[in-house]
C-alpha positions in Angstrom: 61.6 96.2 97.3 63.5 98.8 95.2 66.3 100.5 97.1 66.0 104.3 97.6 69.0 105.7 95.7 69.4 108.7 98.0 69.2 106.6 101.2 71.7 104.2 99.8 74.0 107.2 98.9 73.6 108.6 102.4 74.6 105.4 104.1 77.6 105.1 101.7 78.7 108.7 102.2 78.6 108.3 106.0 80.9 105.4 105.6 83.3 107.3 103.3 83.4 110.6 105.3 83.0 109.4 108.9 84.4 105.8 108.8 87.2 106.0 106.3 85.7 103.7 103.6 86.8 104.3 100.0 84.4 105.6 97.5 85.3 102.8 95.1 84.5 100.1 97.7 81.2 101.7 98.6 80.1 102.1 95.0 81.0 98.5 94.1 79.1 97.2 97.1 76.0 99.4 96.6 75.6 99.6 92.8 74.3 96.0 92.4 71.2 96.9 94.5 70.1 99.3 91.8 69.2 97.5 88.5 68.4 100.7 86.6 71.5 102.3 85.1 70.0 105.7 85.7 69.8 105.0 89.4 73.4 103.8 89.4 74.5 107.0 87.7 72.7 109.1 90.3 74.3 107.0 93.1 77.7 107.6 91.6 77.0 111.3 91.2 75.8 111.6 94.8 78.7 109.7 96.3 81.4 111.5 94.2 80.0 115.0 94.7 79.2 114.3 98.3 82.8 113.3 99.0 84.1 116.1 96.9 82.1 118.8 98.7 81.8 117.3 102.2 84.3 119.7 103.7 82.1 122.6 102.4 78.6 121.4 103.4 79.4 119.3 106.5 80.0 122.4 108.7 77.0 124.1 106.9 74.7 121.3 108.1 76.0 121.7 111.7 75.3 125.4 111.5 71.7 124.7 110.5 71.1 122.4 113.4 70.7 123.1 117.1 72.4 119.8 117.9 74.6 117.9 115.5 73.4 114.6 114.1 76.9 113.5 112.9 77.5 110.9 115.6 74.0 109.9 116.7 72.5 109.7 113.2 75.4 109.6 110.7 73.3 108.5 107.7 70.8 111.4 108.3 73.6 113.9 108.6 75.1 112.6 105.4 71.7 112.8 103.8 71.5 116.5 104.7 74.9 117.1 103.2 73.6 115.4 100.0 70.5 117.6 100.1 72.8 120.7 99.9 74.9 119.0 97.2 71.8 118.3 95.1 70.7 122.0 95.4 74.0 123.7 95.0 76.3 121.3 92.9 74.0 119.0 90.9 71.5 121.9 90.6 68.5 119.6 90.8 65.1 121.3 90.9 64.5 122.7 94.4 61.2 121.0 95.0 62.3 117.6 93.6 65.6 117.6 95.6 64.0 118.5 98.9 61.0 116.1 98.5 63.2 113.2 97.5 65.6 113.8 100.3 62.8 113.9 102.8 61.4 110.7 101.4 64.9 109.1 101.8 64.7 109.7 105.6 61.8 107.3 105.6 63.8 104.8 103.6 66.5 105.1 106.2 63.8 104.1 108.7 64.1 107.4 110.6 60.6 108.8 109.8 60.5 111.0 113.0 63.4 113.0 111.5 61.6 113.7 108.2 60.2 117.0 109.5 63.6 118.1 110.7 65.3 117.4 107.4 62.6 119.3 105.5 62.9 122.3 107.9 66.7 122.3 107.5 66.7 122.3 103.8 63.9 124.9 103.6 65.9 127.1 106.0 69.0 126.8 103.7 66.9 128.0 100.8 65.7 131.0 102.7 69.2 131.9 104.0 71.2 130.7 101.1 73.1 133.8 100.1 74.4 134.7 103.6 75.3 131.1 104.3 77.2 130.7 101.0 79.1 133.9 101.8 80.1 132.5 105.1 81.4 129.3 103.5 83.3 131.3 100.8 85.2 133.3 103.4 87.6 130.4 104.3 89.7 128.4 101.8 88.8 125.2 103.5 85.1 125.6 103.0 85.3 127.7 99.8 87.2 124.9 97.9 86.3 121.9 100.2 90.0 121.1 100.8 91.5 120.2 104.2 93.0 123.2 105.8 96.5 121.6 105.9 96.4 120.9 102.2 95.2 124.4 101.3 98.1 125.8 103.3 100.6 123.4 101.6 99.4 124.4 98.2 99.7 128.1 99.0 103.2 127.4 100.2 104.4 125.2 97.3 102.5 126.8 94.5 101.4 130.3 95.6 100.6 131.5 92.1 98.6 128.4 91.1 97.0 127.2 94.4 93.6 128.7 93.7 93.5 127.3 90.2 94.6 123.9 91.5 91.8 123.8 94.1 89.3 124.9 91.5 90.4 122.2 89.1 90.1 119.6 91.9 86.4 120.3 92.0 85.7 120.0 88.3 84.5 116.8 86.7 87.5 115.4 84.8 87.1 114.1 81.2 87.2 110.3 80.6 90.6 109.6 79.0 91.4 106.3 77.3 94.6 104.8 76.0 94.5 102.9 72.8 96.2 99.5 72.9 98.3 100.0 69.9 99.0 96.2 69.8 95.3 95.6 69.0 94.0 98.8 67.3 94.9 102.2 65.9 93.7 105.3 67.6 91.8 106.7 64.7 90.0 103.4 64.1 89.0 103.2 67.8 87.8 106.8 67.7 85.7 106.0 64.6 84.2 103.0 66.3 83.3 105.0 69.4 81.8 107.9 67.4 79.7 105.4 65.4 78.3 104.2 68.7 77.4 107.8 69.7 80.3 108.7 71.9 82.0 112.1 71.4 85.6 110.7 71.3 88.5 112.8 70.1 92.2 112.4 69.8 94.3 114.1 72.5 96.3 116.9 70.9 99.8 115.8 72.0 99.6 112.3 73.7 100.1 109.7 71.0 97.9 107.0 72.5 95.3 109.1 74.3 91.7 109.8 73.4 89.2 111.9 75.3 85.5 111.6 76.0 83.9 114.7 77.7 82.1 112.8 80.4 82.5 109.7 82.5 80.8 106.6 81.3 80.5 102.9 82.1 83.7 101.9 80.3 82.8 98.2 80.3 79.9 99.1 77.9 82.2 101.0 75.4 82.8 99.3 72.1 86.1 97.4 72.2 86.4 97.0 76.0 86.0 93.3 76.0 88.4 93.0 73.1 91.1 94.8 74.9 91.3 97.6 72.4 91.8 100.3 75.1 92.4 101.0 78.8 91.2 103.8 81.0 94.2 106.1 81.9 94.5 109.8 82.5 96.8 111.6 80.1 99.2 112.6 82.8 99.9 109.0 83.6 100.4 108.2 79.9 103.5 110.5 79.9 105.5 107.7 81.6 105.8 105.6 78.4 107.2 108.6 76.5 109.8 109.4 79.2 110.9 105.7 79.6 112.7 105.9 76.2 111.9 102.3 75.3 113.1 100.1 72.5 112.9 96.3 71.9 114.9 94.0 74.0 115.1 96.0 77.2 114.7 94.5 80.7 112.2 96.6 82.6 111.0 96.8 86.2 107.7 98.4 87.2 108.4 98.5 90.9 104.9 99.5 92.3 102.9 98.2 89.4 99.3 97.8 90.6 96.8 98.2 89.0 99.0 97.8 86.0 98.1 100.8 83.8 101.6 102.0 83.2 103.0 98.5 83.0 100.5 97.7 80.2 101.4 100.9 78.4 105.1 100.0 78.4 104.3 96.6 77.0 102.2 98.2 74.3 105.1 100.4 73.2 107.9 97.9 72.7 108.9 94.2 73.0 110.4 94.3 76.4 110.9 91.8 79.2 108.8 93.4 82.0 108.6 92.5 85.6 105.6 93.9 87.4 106.3 94.0 91.1 103.6 94.6 93.7 103.6 94.2 97.5 99.9 93.4 97.9 98.8 90.1 96.5 95.2 91.3 96.0 96.4 94.3 94.0 98.8 92.0 92.0 95.7 90.1 90.9 94.4 93.3 89.3 97.6 93.6 87.3 97.0 90.0 86.0 93.4 90.9 85.1 94.4 93.9 83.1 97.2 92.1 81.3 94.7 89.3 80.3 92.1 91.8 79.0 94.7 93.7 76.9 96.3 90.4 75.7 99.7 91.4 77.1 102.3 89.3 79.0 104.6 90.2 81.9 106.2 88.5 84.8 104.2 89.4 87.9 106.1 89.2 91.2 104.7 89.8 94.7 107.3 91.4 96.9 108.6 94.6 98.6 110.3 96.9 96.2 112.3 98.2 99.2 113.8 94.7 100.0 115.0 93.4 96.6 116.8 90.4 98.2 113.4 88.7 98.5 112.6 88.8 94.8 115.5 90.0 92.6 117.5 87.5 90.5 120.6 89.7 90.5 120.3 90.8 86.9 120.2 94.6 86.4 117.3 96.4 84.7 117.7 98.7 81.8 114.7 100.7 82.9 113.0 101.1 86.3 109.7 102.7 86.8 109.0 103.7 90.4 105.4 105.0 90.7 105.9 105.7 94.4 103.2 105.6 97.1 102.3 109.1 97.8 99.6 111.5 99.2 97.6 111.3 95.9 97.2 115.1 96.2 97.3 115.4 92.5 94.3 113.3 91.7 91.6 114.7 94.0 89.3 115.6 91.0 89.3 111.9 90.1 89.4 110.5 93.6 87.5 113.0 95.7 87.4 110.8 98.8 91.2 111.2 99.2 90.8 114.7 100.6 88.7 113.2 103.5 91.2 110.5 104.4 94.6 112.0 103.9 96.2 113.7 106.9 99.1 116.1 107.2 100.9 113.6 109.4 100.8 111.0 106.6 103.4 113.0 104.5 106.4 112.2 106.7 105.6 108.5 106.5 105.2 108.8 102.7 108.6 110.5 102.4 110.3 107.7 104.4 108.8 105.1 102.1 109.7 107.1 99.0 113.3 107.4 100.2 113.5 103.7 101.1 112.2 102.5 97.7 114.4 104.9 95.7 117.5 103.9 97.6 116.8 100.2 97.3 116.0 100.3 93.6 118.9 102.4 92.4 121.5 99.6 92.7 119.3 97.4 90.5 119.7 99.8 87.5 122.2 98.9 84.9 124.9 101.4 83.9 123.4 103.8 81.3 119.9 102.8 82.4 117.1 105.1 83.3 115.0 105.2 86.5 111.7 107.1 86.2 110.4 108.4 89.5 106.7 109.3 89.4 104.1 110.4 91.9 100.5 111.6 91.7 101.4 114.3 94.3 101.7 118.1 93.9 103.7 118.4 97.1 107.3 119.3 96.7 108.3 117.3 99.8 107.3 114.1 98.0 108.8 115.1 94.6 111.9 117.1 93.9 113.0 116.9 97.6 113.1 113.1 97.5 114.9 113.0 94.1 117.3 115.8 95.1 118.4 113.7 98.1 119.2 110.7 95.9 121.1 112.9 93.4 123.2 114.3 96.3 123.9 110.8 97.7 124.6 108.9 94.5 127.6 110.2 92.4 126.5 108.0 89.5 123.0 109.5 89.3 122.3 112.3 86.8 118.9 114.1 86.2 117.9 113.9 82.5 116.4 117.3 81.5 113.1 117.3 79.6 110.0 119.5 79.0 106.4 118.7 78.4 103.7 120.7 76.6 101.9 121.4 79.8 103.0 121.9 83.4 106.1 123.6 84.8 109.7 122.7 85.6 110.4 121.7 89.2 113.8 122.1 91.0 114.4 118.6 89.5 112.0 117.1 87.0 108.6 118.3 85.9 105.3 119.0 87.6 101.9 118.8 86.0 99.4 120.4 88.3 95.7 119.4 88.3 93.9 121.1 85.4 97.1 121.7 83.4 96.0 120.7 79.9 92.9 119.2 81.6 95.1 116.5 83.1 95.6 115.1 86.6 98.4 116.3 88.8 101.6 114.2 88.3 105.3 114.6 89.0 108.1 113.1 86.9 111.9 112.9 87.2 114.2 110.9 84.9 117.4 109.7 86.4 120.2 108.1 84.5 123.1 106.0 85.8 126.5 106.9 84.4 128.4 104.2 82.7 
């Protein structure tokens, strides 16, 4: 029997929003049940936009009901959220969206609730303007951001906070990175265009190309041949700031899934160690290296405890892509806004301090350490780097500018939407000789 796409999405969204499952896990588990690519595309759109807009439409559904269904019937509650997402975000035709959502109640084996779902969605349509105005009155429901994050953005970036939250809710372009070991960018663009994809060169990132919409990248020409990888342009900046040349000994300290490590290997003949704490995530590094035909030493270990894996030889370059709140990549990972808590930040800071302090002694004199996060919170970025600079007399910040973004107290911050990129923070630290 063919699975009902909306029912499948409702079950998945309930897992994501109410039980803490990741969007990626749910999609990977659910997609094989839909053999038609169009159904899989709809499922992805429903899950992504359902997670992105949950904090807007979840309270709206409660307001439309006399008694909440969230705990007793979580999948039906999620289906109602998806009904509003279809009407307001995906802008499906009203009749089709309502009828298909009501039909999905039956696929969820809750036929007695079909009439209720129909009535709720019809009521929304009748009262739409006043209910949207109520949601727009608060930043949390206007932009579908947790209240703590909206407050933090207003504190750290008062002039840009509204633009950041708006950017978080826009579909990002699909950005690829040409593997310059196996292809030239213009040749890859020509191949993609010949296959009907509107690929263009990025205006200032040397290896980046842009497609306007997401796509199944495994079906793109050149994927199996390792001609490219998927990587947002903000992440591609790392290879430029690393100042690579042949012969360097390089450590990627939190390397999974391997995007930045592979980019470094594509840029120069270096001896690269890819370190990862989680063995399962280390396997993803290995898979990416194999597809791109690159070679690195993969080590499983704790970057904050070098005695367990370091051979005592200093590194010329260290890349620390530190664990963080991921507050800069909400447009690409919309489920993060549902899972991250304000109380997580202190634990993230402790981990960032620990890793930076443990790795600094491993850097050779004259070497560079590149500190990176996909956070927009100053507490995880220049505050952490500033502490190291104050504690280490042999540490100096290397000044630099980028075509987009803004200078931070130390380093550089790209905010979500700057140059249509994800949010990313960079600081380059050099050890004096």
